[in-house]
Structure formats: C-alpha cells, structure tokens
C-alpha positions in Angstrom: 124.8 118.9 90.9 124.5 122.6 90.1 122.0 122.5 87.2 118.4 121.6 87.8 117.3 119.1 85.2 113.7 118.3 84.4 112.4 114.8 84.1 110.9 114.2 80.6 109.7 110.7 81.0 109.1 108.1 83.7 108.2 104.4 83.8 107.3 103.0 87.2 107.4 99.3 88.1 105.5 97.5 90.8 108.8 96.9 92.7 109.1 100.7 93.3 111.7 101.3 90.6 111.5 104.5 88.4 113.1 104.5 85.0 113.8 108.2 84.3 114.9 110.2 81.4 116.1 113.7 82.0 116.2 116.7 79.6 120.0 116.3 79.1 119.3 112.8 77.6 120.5 110.8 80.6 118.5 107.7 81.5 118.7 106.8 85.2 117.2 104.4 87.7 115.7 105.6 91.0 114.8 103.1 93.7 111.8 104.4 95.6 111.7 101.5 98.1 113.6 103.4 100.9 110.9 106.2 100.6 107.8 104.1 100.8 107.4 104.2 104.6 107.6 108.0 104.6 104.9 110.5 104.0 103.4 111.2 101.5 104.7 108.1 99.7 103.3 105.6 102.2 99.9 106.2 100.4 101.5 104.6 97.3 102.9 101.5 99.2 101.3 98.2 98.1 99.0 100.2 95.7 98.6 100.0 92.0 98.7 103.8 92.0 102.5 103.7 92.2 102.7 102.5 88.6 100.5 105.4 87.5 103.5 107.9 87.8 103.6 110.6 85.2 105.7 113.7 84.5 104.3 117.1 85.2 106.3 120.3 85.1 109.6 118.4 85.1 109.0 116.1 88.0 107.4 112.8 88.8 103.8 112.9 90.1 101.1 110.5 91.2 97.4 110.8 91.7 96.5 112.3 95.0 98.8 115.3 94.7 102.0 113.3 95.4 105.3 114.3 93.8 109.1 114.0 94.3 111.6 116.8 93.5 113.6 116.3 90.3 116.8 117.2 92.1 116.2 114.3 94.5 115.5 112.0 91.6 118.7 113.0 89.8 121.0 113.1 92.8 119.9 109.7 94.2 119.5 107.8 91.0 122.1 105.8 89.1 122.9 105.9 85.4 121.2 103.2 83.3 123.5 100.9 81.4 
C-alpha cells in the first residue's frame, strides 16, 4: 500500500477482533489474536480493556498508552463482506 489511510472508527470484540472503517470508506476486519502475546498488547490479553479501543489521530488506541499503527491495521486486515 502506498497511501497512508487513517482509521475513522473501531469496534473491538472480546475475541480480539477489530472491526475497522478507514477514511476511504473501506470496512475491514483485523484479528489481534496473533499480537496478544507481544508487548505492549500482552497488557490487554484477558482484560476488558481490549474492548475499550477508540480512534485517536487516525489509529486505534487503548487506555495505558497502547496503540497500533494504521498501516499495520490496513495491510494485515481483510475486507468486510
């Protein structure tokens, strides 16, 4: 991908799935499960904090100063539907 796309909305489910909408209108699904044993995401594992994901400055963030790059979210997600 050449263009950096901001995330404009996120819904996080307890099974570590993020439903994302990007500024180009695409809706995509990102599976966080493979990341949950890595830092800093391990702090979110088995925690209700995971579902508290929000969008800030175009990327997904969690309480505790945890975020994930929007290019990672786009490149490793799959289109919805």
